[in-house]
ROMIRO-470097 format. One record per residue: z, x, y of N, C-alpha, C in turn; residue in one letter. Coordinates in steps of 0.05 Angstrom, whole numbers, plus 5000, padded with zeros to 4 digits. Each point is the difference from the previous one (the first is absolute). Layout:
ZXYZXYZXYa ...
This chain:
346555190986498749904981496249904998m 498550124982497349965015499449664987r 498049865026499949734984497350024985r 500649824987497350034971498149805015r 497150164997496549935007501549614986r 497849855020500149745000497349964976t 500649884978498149954979499049785006l 497849884989498949824984499949954969t 499849774986499650044972497249824986g 499850134974497849904992500750004962g 499249824996500249974963497749954991i 499750074980496650014987501349824979i 499049754995500749924980497849754983a 497650165000497649864997498850014973a 501350194981499350094973500249744987g 498250004972499749764984502850084977e 501250244998502649984978498449944970g 497850115003499149894968501950064978r 500950285008502050104970502749834997r 500249885028503149854994499549714984l 497249905009499249794992499950054970r 498750214991500050124974502850004985a 501550075009503349984991500649744996d 499249825022501249634995500749955026g 499550145020500849865024498249845017w 500849685004497749865002500049925032l 502150155013500149955039498650195005v 499050005025498450255012501550245004p 499150235002501750245000502350105015k 499449905024501949975023502849804993p 499849844985501849824992501750094972l 499250224990500850064976502550065005v 502449924986503050055012501150244981p 501150185016501050194987503650015009v 501749974976503449935004499849745008d 497849765002500649815016498549915023g 498750245012499150015031497050134996v 498249745005497150055010499750335009p 498450124989498950235009498749995029l 499249815015500049985026502849945018l 501249864992503150005009501250225007e 500150184978501250295003498450175017t 498049995006498250125021500449995032v 499749724995501049905034502850005001i 501449994988502550095004500850255003r 498650174993500750255006498950125015n 496949865019499550005029502249845022f 500949844987502149915023503150114999l 500650134977502250245004498950215013a 497650045010500050225012498649945029a 500449815002499749855030496750045010d 498249954977497450055006498649665001i 498849955024499149725000497250115024e 498249865001499449804985499050194972p 499749764984498650134966497249865003v 498350174983496949804998500850034973t 498349824985499749964968497049984999l 498450074980497649944985500549904972i 499549764995500249954975496949854997v 499149964969498349904995499249685000s 497249945000500249765001501449834979e 500150134976501349864977502750055007g 500850115018503750045007500749855030g 499249785002500049825018502749875010r 501050004966502549865002502350205006d 500150255005501050205009500849945030c 497849975014500549875026501549775008v 500349834984501649815012502850054994e 500150164971502850054993500950215021w 498950185007501350155019501449885021s 497449815014501349805023503049935008r 499649884968502749804997501550244996t 500950184979501750204999501150115021r 498150035021501050175018499449915029f 501249785007498749875025500150085021r 501950205003500950105032498150364998d 499450054980498450274994497449925025a 498750205005497050075012498150054971d 499149854989498450104980497749915007l 497750144993497449945010497850054975r 497849844993498549954972497050075009f 499850174981496349954990499749944977i 498749814996499849924976496950074996v 499850134983496950174991500250104968k 497850004985500050104976497750255007t 501950224999498850295001498750104978t 498350205003498850214976501450154994a 502850125010501050214998502750055009s 501950124992502350065011499850145030s 497650135005499050145021500049815024l 497549834994499649795019502349804997e 501850024986502749835016501450165017s 500250265002501450115011499350125027f 496950005001498749955023500549735013a 499649804990500049775017502749955008e 502650034990502750015006500550145025v 498850284996500050275022498849935026a 498349764999498249985021500849745015a 502349904992501849765012499950045030a 500049785018501150005023502650035009n 501150264995502450055009499950315008t 501750065018500750295010501650184990p 498650234999502350264993499050054971g 501450174992500350034969500649774983p 499150034972500549804986501350074968m 502349924985500750044978498249874984l 498450044980499149854981501250044965i 500349704998501750084968497649844979s 499950144977499249804985501849764988t 498949744987502549815002501750104970v 498950174978500950034980502150294997d 499750075023501550295003503549925007a 501149934974502849925002501850265003w 502049865020502250305009502449835009c 502050075002502549945010500650025027h 500149815020499549975028501150285014s 502350134989501450195017498350204992v 499050084980497450234998497449945017d 499249735008497849915012501250135030f 501849875008500950095027501450315007v 499950134979500850335004497350044999r 497749944986496950085002499950015035f 500049745008499049975020500750215022v 502750015001502050215016498850255003t 499750104975498750264989496950055012a 498449794994497049995011500149995031a 501149845005500049995035500850285014t 502050164981500850255015497950195000a 497349944981497750195003498449955026r 497750185005498950015028498349744998p 499949925022498949715009496850004992s 498950224995497250014990500449964965t 502150084993499850034969500049784985a 497650104984500549734967502650024986i 501849844994501850054981499949844972v 499950134980499749844978502750034979l 501349714990501750074988499850044971a 501650164984498950194978503349904984v 499150084968502449954986500150174978t 502150154988499650154973500449704977p 499949835006500049824981497249924989l 499050104976497549945000500749694975v 498749825018499549704982497849855004a 497750165000497249905001498150174977d 498549854993498750124980497450135008e 499749975032497550175005501350165035n 501950144994501450105030498650135014p 499950015024499050135018502050255012l 498950234983502150255001499650115027w 502050125011500550125029501250304996v 497850185010501750365006500849995024t 502450064998501350015028499950315014l 500350105028500350205007502450065019g 499750225022502949985011500449915016a 502749885001501049665020498249774990g 499250004980499349744995497949935002g 498550155008496549935009499249964971r 497649845000498849994969497750194997v 499650124980497950245000498049834988r 501349854975496749904985501149754988r 498149884996500349704993497749914971l 500949884985498549924969499450234984g 501850214994499650244977501049854981d 499650154970501349824978503150054998r 501750185012501550015009501250065027a 503249975007500450105031503350064998g 500849875017503250105011501049684995d 498949765012500749794998497349845007v 500649694996498149804997500149895022v 498249785018499149865017502149794993t 501749895023501649704993499149765018a 497450015010499649745013500549885026g 501150245010500549955023498750205029l 499149935019498150175018500449955024y 500950185014500449995031497550115016l 498949895017497650055008499449985034i 499950265012499349935026497049825017p 501549925016497949795015497550145002e 499350155006497250195000498749944971a 501050114979499649884982499049764987l 501449835010500149704990497949905014r 498050105028497749995002497650074995r 500450194980497850184978498649844979e 498549975003498949844980499450204976s 501249974971498950224975497550044999p 499250264990496650034997499349814979p 497950005005498649844972500150264977r 499549924975500450044970501950054994g 502849995017502650004981500649654997l 500550004963500749805001503449884993g 501250215005503249914992501750155021r 501849824998501850165027501450224992l 500350104967500750305010498050144996r 497349935002497950215004500150095033d 500949735017499950035027502450175010f 502250064989502650125007498850284992l 499250034977498850284987498650125020a 497649815010498350115025501850055025w 501849835004501550195027500950224994l 501450084981501550214992498050285005v 496949954981498350175002499150055034e 499749795019498550005018502650165019r 502350024995501250215013502249795010g 500349765003501849835017502350104989d 502649955022502650064993501049874980a 500750014972500349774986503450104983v 501849845007503050094989500949794983y 502050094980501149894982503049985007a 500849654995502850014988501749904977e 501450094992500949964974501549715002t 499149854982501649804987500349994971i 502750084988500850034973499049844978e 499949725010499349844981498649725012t 497250005000498549794999498349984986v 499449744986499049874972497149885016v 497950094986497349915013499849684972d 500849785012499549834973497749865000v 499250104972496949914992500649884972d 502550104981499149854982503349924990r 500149794982502449884990502250214999a 499750294988501350145001500850145021c 498450075021501250105031501949735010d 499449734996502149785007503650104987v 499750044975502150044984500950305009a 498850255009501050135013500849985035l 499449845010500649925030503049894993a 499849824974502249864995502850074997e 499350254982502250224990501250085027s 498250115020501150165018501249855020l 499249715003501349875024503849924983a 499349924977502549944985501850265002q 499150304992501650215003501249965027a 498150055024501450005027501949805003s 499949744989502349785001503050174994r 499850154970502150044984501250295013s 498350145009500850275012502550025016a 
């Protein structure tokens, strides 16, 4: 049996959560509960279920409560924190990727809600790809008002990102090799999606692995959708 590559983890949790606040949520976005479990707890538990530690988390200055909450909730986990208000998702991604941990890193956005079993399955499939590959989680479930569409080629290689339509959409999980972690994004790219599209255009080996149900939790309707999926899985 092939041994899975050792990974470290990263969580991007520095967003302001403006749309959730507009829908009535008063807690920081990482602590918004889905089916009674905060988003941040779900993502950390997914990493632990996949035996991925340490996990580096970035939170904004306004999200300092998440640091103490995480340390109290997961006393035995190797969690490391960056407290910084960033200008974009790409800046947050770069900060986490540059953390002082060795090897490839799996980075998740805090609002990418999925079942642990699906998360672990993605990790297994992603680490079976070549060690120099970038692997994106994708999903056919379009639960985002501004999805990043992915067009796939042979063997699951990503051909294009960012068209008006495609085969699937990105799902907020990114496995990146160590060499890319040490590479600064080029100037002029404002968002993480721009960086990912640039990697594809540059000719990097970018692959996709599918998770059937991932919800990008940005609004109250997304919370409701994720809760319905959680409840359906329990009754199945």
